[in-house]
C-alpha positions in Angstrom: -31.8 -57.7 0.5 -31.0 -54.6 2.5 -34.6 -53.2 1.9 -35.8 -56.7 3.3 -33.4 -56.4 6.2 -34.8 -52.8 7.1 -38.4 -53.7 6.6 -37.9 -56.3 9.2 -36.4 -53.6 11.6 -37.6 -50.2 10.7 -35.9 -48.7 13.4 -32.3 -50.1 12.9 -29.3 -48.4 14.1 -27.1 -49.6 11.5 -26.3 -52.5 9.1 -22.8 -54.7 9.3 -21.5 -55.8 6.0 -19.4 -58.7 7.0 -17.7 -60.5 4.0 -17.0 -64.3 3.5 -13.7 -65.2 2.5 -12.0 -67.6 -0.1 -8.3 -69.3 0.4 -6.2 -69.2 -2.6 -3.1 -71.0 -1.0 -2.4 -72.1 2.6 -5.1 -74.6 3.7 -5.1 -76.2 6.8 -1.5 -74.3 8.0 -2.9 -71.6 10.0 -3.2 -73.8 13.2 0.3 -74.9 12.5 1.8 -71.3 12.7 1.8 -71.4 8.9 1.6 -68.8 6.2 -1.9 -68.1 4.3 -3.4 -66.2 1.3 -7.1 -65.6 1.8 -9.1 -62.7 0.2 -12.3 -61.3 1.5 -14.9 -61.5 -1.0 -17.9 -59.7 -2.2 -20.5 -61.9 -0.4 -21.7 -60.9 2.9 -23.5 -61.7 6.0 -25.7 -58.3 6.8 -26.9 -57.6 10.3 -29.3 -54.8 11.0 -29.5 -54.0 14.5 -30.7 -51.7 17.3 -29.6 -51.4 21.0 -32.2 -52.9 23.5 -32.6 -51.7 27.1 -32.6 -54.9 28.6 -30.1 -57.8 28.6 -31.9 -59.7 25.7 -30.6 -60.7 22.6 -33.1 -61.3 20.0 -32.0 -62.4 16.6 -34.1 -63.3 13.4 -32.7 -64.9 10.7 -34.2 -64.3 7.2 -32.4 -67.2 5.6 -33.7 -69.8 8.2 -37.0 -68.2 8.9 -36.3 -68.4 12.3 -36.0 -66.3 15.6 -34.1 -66.8 18.9 -33.8 -64.8 21.9 -31.1 -65.4 24.6 -29.8 -63.3 27.6 -26.3 -61.8 28.1 -26.7 -62.7 31.5 -27.2 -66.4 30.9 -24.6 -67.2 28.3 -22.7 -70.1 30.0 -25.9 -72.2 29.7 -26.0 -71.9 25.9 -29.9 -71.9 26.1 -32.4 -69.6 25.0 -34.8 -67.3 27.4 -36.9 -70.4 27.5 -34.3 -72.7 28.7 -33.9 -74.6 25.3 -30.6 -75.3 24.2 -29.3 -72.7 21.5 -29.6 -74.1 17.8 -26.4 -74.1 16.2 -26.7 -70.9 14.1 -27.2 -68.8 17.3 -24.2 -70.3 19.1 -21.8 -67.8 17.0 -23.6 -64.6 17.9 -23.9 -65.9 21.6 -20.3 -67.0 21.6 -19.3 -63.3 20.5 -20.9 -61.8 23.6 -19.7 -64.7 25.5 -15.9 -63.9 24.4 -16.5 -60.0 24.7 -17.4 -60.4 28.3 -14.4 -62.4 28.8 -12.4 -59.7 27.5 -14.0 -57.2 29.7 -16.4 -55.7 27.5 -20.2 -55.3 28.6 -22.2 -56.2 25.3 -25.8 -55.2 26.0 -29.2 -56.2 24.7 -29.6 -56.2 20.9 -32.3 -56.7 18.7 -30.8 -57.9 15.3 -32.2 -59.1 11.6 -29.7 -61.2 9.8 -29.5 -62.4 6.2 -26.5 -63.7 4.5 -25.7 -64.7 0.7 -22.7 -66.6 2.0 -23.3 -70.1 1.3 -23.4 -72.0 4.6 -21.1 -75.0 5.1 -19.4 -74.5 1.8 -15.9 -73.5 3.1 -16.4 -70.0 2.6 -16.3 -69.1 6.3 -20.3 -68.1 6.7 -19.3 -68.7 10.7 -16.7 -66.2 11.0 -18.7 -63.6 8.9 -21.6 -64.1 11.1 -19.1 -63.9 14.1 -17.6 -60.5 13.0 -20.8 -59.1 12.0 -22.1 -59.2 15.5 -18.6 -58.2 17.0 -18.9 -55.2 14.8 -22.4 -54.5 16.1 -21.7 -54.4 19.4 -18.5 -52.5 18.9 -20.6 -49.7 17.2 -22.8 -49.8 19.7 -20.4 -49.5 22.6 -18.3 -47.3 20.7 -15.3 -49.6 21.9 -11.8 -48.8 20.3 -10.9 -52.5 19.4 -8.4 -53.0 16.5 -9.3 -55.2 13.8 -6.6 -58.1 14.8 -8.1 -58.3 18.5 -11.6 -58.2 17.2 -10.5 -61.1 15.0 -9.2 -62.8 18.0 -12.0 -62.1 20.0 -14.2 -64.3 17.6 -11.8 -67.0 17.0 -12.2 -67.5 20.9 -15.8 -67.6 20.5 -15.6 -70.3 17.7 -12.8 -72.2 19.8 -14.2 -72.0 23.3 -18.0 -71.5 23.0 -19.0 -73.5 19.6 -16.5 -76.0 19.9 -14.7 -75.8 16.6 -11.1 -75.7 17.1 -10.3 -73.1 14.0 -7.2 -71.2 13.6 -7.2 -67.4 13.0 -7.2 -67.2 9.1 -11.1 -66.9 8.5 -11.7 -64.0 11.0 -8.4 -62.4 10.2 -9.8 -62.2 6.4 -13.2 -61.3 7.3 -12.0 -58.4 9.3 -9.2 -57.0 7.1 -10.3 -57.4 3.8 -8.7 -55.0 1.1 -10.8 -54.7 -2.3 -8.9 -56.3 -5.2 -6.0 -58.0 -2.9 -5.3 -61.2 -1.4 -4.1 -61.1 2.1 -0.8 -62.5 3.0 -1.0 -63.4 6.7 1.7 -64.9 9.0 -0.5 -66.8 11.8 2.6 -66.8 14.0 3.6 -63.4 14.2 0.3 -61.8 12.8 2.3 -59.7 10.2 0.1 -59.2 7.1 0.3 -57.4 3.7 -2.3 -56.6 1.2 -1.0 -58.5 -2.3 -2.8 -57.2 -5.6 -4.1 -60.1 -7.8 -3.5 -59.9 -11.3 -5.8 -57.3 -13.2 -7.0 -60.0 -16.0 -7.9 -62.2 -13.6 -11.3 -63.3 -11.6 -11.9 -65.3 -8.6 -14.6 -68.0 -9.3 -16.0 -70.2 -6.5 -17.9 -73.4 -7.4 -20.0 -74.7 -4.6 -20.2 -78.6 -5.0 -23.1 -78.3 -2.7 -21.9 -81.1 -0.7 -22.3 -79.6 2.7 -20.1 -80.1 5.7 -20.4 -79.7 9.4 -17.2 -78.7 10.3 -17.3 -79.4 14.3 -18.6 -83.0 13.4 -16.0 -83.5 10.7 -12.5 -84.5 10.6 -11.1 -81.2 11.1 -10.2 -81.7 15.0 -8.7 -85.2 14.0 -6.4 -83.7 11.6 -5.5 -81.1 14.3 -4.6 -83.7 16.4 -2.5 -85.8 13.7 -0.6 -82.6 13.4 0.2 -82.5 16.9 1.3 -86.2 16.9 3.4 -85.2 13.7 4.9 -82.5 15.7 5.7 -84.8 18.5 7.6 -86.9 16.4 9.5 -84.3 14.7 10.6 -82.6 17.8 12.6 -86.1 18.6 14.8 -85.2 15.7 14.3 -81.4 15.8 13.7 -80.5 19.5 13.9 -76.8 18.6 10.7 -76.9 16.4 7.8 -75.2 18.1 5.3 -75.9 15.4 5.2 -77.8 12.1 6.1 -74.0 10.6 9.7 -74.7 11.9 10.1 -78.1 9.8 11.6 -77.2 6.5 11.1 -79.1 3.2 14.6 -80.5 3.4 14.0 -81.8 6.7 11.2 -84.3 5.3 13.7 -86.7 4.0 15.0 -87.3 7.6 11.8 -87.5 9.2 10.2 -89.8 6.6 12.3 -92.8 8.3 11.4 -92.0 11.9 7.3 -91.5 11.8 4.3 -93.5 11.0 3.1 -92.9 7.4 -0.2 -90.9 8.4 1.5 -88.2 10.6 4.4 -87.8 8.3 1.7 -87.2 5.3 0.0 -84.5 7.3 3.1 -83.0 8.1 4.5 -82.9 4.6 1.4 -81.4 3.2 1.8 -78.8 5.8 5.3 -77.9 5.3 5.0 -78.1 1.6 1.8 -75.9 1.5 3.6 -73.1 3.6 6.6 -73.1 1.0 3.7 -72.9 -1.9 2.5 -69.6 -0.3 5.9 -68.2 -0.1 6.4 -69.1 -3.7 3.1 -67.9 -4.6 3.6 -64.3 -2.9 6.7 -64.1 -5.3 4.9 -65.3 -8.4 2.2 -62.5 -7.9 4.6 -59.9 -7.4 6.3 -61.0 -10.7 3.0 -60.9 -12.3 3.7 -64.8 -13.1 -0.1 -65.8 -13.0 0.5 -69.3 -14.6 3.1 -69.9 -12.2 0.8 -69.3 -9.1 -2.1 -71.4 -11.0 0.3 -74.3 -11.0 0.8 -74.0 -7.3 -3.0 -73.8 -6.8 -3.1 -77.1 -8.6 -0.4 -78.7 -6.4 -2.3 -77.7 -3.4 -5.4 -79.6 -4.3 -3.6 -82.6 -5.2 -1.9 -82.4 -1.5 -5.0 -81.8 0.2 -6.5 -84.7 -1.5 -3.4 -87.3 -1.5 -1.7 -86.1 1.7 -4.2 -84.4 4.0 -7.0 -86.5 3.1 -9.8 -83.8 3.1 -10.9 -83.9 -0.5 -14.1 -85.8 -1.7 -15.0 -86.8 -5.2 -17.0 -83.9 -5.9 -14.4 -81.6 -5.1 -11.9 -83.7 -7.3 -14.5 -83.6 -10.1 -14.9 -79.9 -10.0 -10.7 -79.3 -9.8 -10.1 -81.7 -12.7 -13.0 -80.1 -14.9 -11.7 -76.6 -14.1 -7.9 -77.4 -14.7 -8.8 -78.4 -18.3 -10.8 -75.3 -19.4 -9.4 -72.8 -21.2 -8.4 -69.3 -19.2 -8.3 -71.3 -16.0 -4.8 -70.7 -14.4 -5.4 -72.8 -11.3 -8.1 -74.7 -9.1 -8.2 -76.1 -5.5 -10.6 -77.1 -3.0 -10.7 -74.1 -0.4 -11.6 -74.5 3.2 -11.4 -77.2 5.3 -12.5 -79.6 2.7 -15.0 -82.8 3.2 -17.5 -80.8 0.9 -17.8 -77.4 0.2 -16.2 -75.2 -2.7 -13.4 -75.1 -5.1 -11.8 -71.9 -5.9 -10.7 -71.1 -9.4 -8.2 -68.4 -10.6 -9.7 -67.5 -14.3 -9.1 -65.0 -17.2 -11.6 -62.5 -16.6 -12.3 -62.4 -20.5 -13.1 -66.3 -20.4 -15.0 -66.4 -17.0 -18.3 -66.6 -18.1 -17.6 -69.5 -20.2 -15.8 -71.1 -18.2 -18.5 -70.9 -15.7 -20.9 -72.5 -18.1 -18.8 -75.4 -18.9 -18.0 -76.2 -15.5 -21.6 -76.5 -14.5 -22.8 -78.4 -17.4 -19.5 -80.7 -17.1 -20.1 -81.2 -13.3 -23.9 -82.1 -13.7 -22.9 -84.6 -16.4 -20.2 -86.5 -14.4 -21.9 -86.4 -11.0 -25.7 -85.9 -11.5 -25.5 -82.8 -9.1 -25.7 -78.9 -9.9 -22.8 -76.8 -8.8 -23.5 -73.5 -7.7 -20.8 -70.9 -9.2 -19.8 -67.8 -8.3 -17.9 -64.8 -10.2 -16.5 -63.0 -7.2 -14.3 -60.0 -6.4 -11.9 -59.6 -3.5 -13.5 -57.1 -1.1 -13.0 -54.8 1.9 -13.5 -56.1 5.6 -16.3 -55.8 8.0 -17.8 -52.5 8.1 -20.9 -50.8 9.6 -23.6 -48.5 7.6 -24.9 -46.0 10.4 -28.5 -45.4 9.7 -29.0 -42.9 12.6 
């Protein structure tokens, strides 16, 4: 697709490669100061770009066969140059420009063509990949010295305050910091992180249920609110707790008697999921792939039963996968309500796993899953053309 990009903008200065991400463990904990274990994957948002001499940002999406133009000087209005509301897909690059300005940078006009093979609405962080792609393009043009963590936080701010999705930092972090052949241990409280090598004989298989979700219109923000309610109850017993991160597994029995059922269930998932990440990192270092897979399976059950973000299609994908030879673990990945499962599979059995998973899913649901064999990849980068 790079040739098509460059045909669409033959005088491009560079092309940004911005990866999607998959989360192996640690779902719905990043906005609770938790620990997560994502990996950037070798499916990318690509943006070819050239600087303009005015304040207009002109973007053409090859996926959507759509174009938009907006002004850097009128970002607050969230409208195009003709005064029409920006379409949803354009809010992400516009939000990045807004966040850069809010942080004291001066993004200028840009002509860009975008193409993505990261599935949209599938829980693989296509939005974060778009954000980081445009942030990296503006950084390259401006030659700004912005470290990767600050760039990730700028993009998170764009999504929180401009797009209106109250996401944590994990997606933007993984897109910015990806390391080939590694998962990324990330402490969302103190921002400490460490690459953790995945077992050599394993492959990441992502199965898209093809049930799309609309994150800002989903129950995502409701779950955040329920976690805040749970924390308020927990603080009545443990006033030192700053977030659900500070509640331990041992505290749950005490709190169960003083909280309504729903906030307690949300809290229990968060507390136990953070513990699964701690255990999972140790198991990976010990080369206990089977043990790590069991934690993935337990994570899916928790997301289904306690956090209530799974749907029947995802449960079906996970159940089929967990029964297949060579599959160590399977769980939904991303916010849920649709999207994908992630599967850790023995490499030699990956192809037969894919074929069986697709056939069984269609037989049981009547839908056709899109299944991708992926590798952990490097974070966002720019190929300069001139």
